[in-house]
N, C-alpha and C positions, 0 to 999 in steps of 0.2 A: 138674145136668141134670134137667129135670122129666119127661122121658119114661121114666125108670127106674121099675120097679115098686116099690111100698112093701115094705119088709122084712117087715112083718107078714103079707104074703100067702104067705110061705114058712115051711116047717118049718126053722128055722135051727139046731136042735140037731144036733150031730154025735155024741152019745153018747160023748164022750171020745176020739173018733178024729179026729185032725187031717187036713185035706185037704193032700196033698202033690202039687205040680205041677212037671213039668219046665219051667223058664222061664229062658232065658239072661239072665245079669246081666253088667254091665260087668266085664270081667276074669275072669269065670267062666262060660263058656258051658254048663257042665253043672250049673248051679245047680238046687236042688230046694227052693224056698221052701215053708214050712209055714204053714198057716192054722188057727188053733184055732176060729174061728167064722166064720159067713157074712159078718158085717159087715166083718171084716178082709180077707177075700177080695174083697168088693165094692169096698172102698176101694182095694185093690191094682189092680184092673181099671180103676176110674175114674181113677186117677192116671196111667194110660197113654193119656189122651185126647189128641187132636191139637191143635196150635196153631191159633188162629182164622185165621191167614193161609192155611191150607190151603184150596183151593177147595171150595166147598160140596158139589159132586157127589162128591168124594173123601171128604170128612168124613162125609157121610151114609152112604156104604157102610161106612166104618170103624165108625161108631156102631152100625150094624146088626150087624156082626160082633162088636163088643164086647158087645152085649146077648145075642147068641146064645151067646157064650162064658160 
């Protein structure tokens, strides 16, 4: 996706503290995935993009929410 900000624009260091998010996973609704760096978290979010068959008006709203998250 080309409308995502460049990683160099962010302070991506976590000072050794991982990011832990509550995120339901298949078979484990109480999952707490851990991300050691910003790039891993970003890839996790981007992997949850919608299928191209989803109508554009819905996909645009979803992409906006993805970027905000």
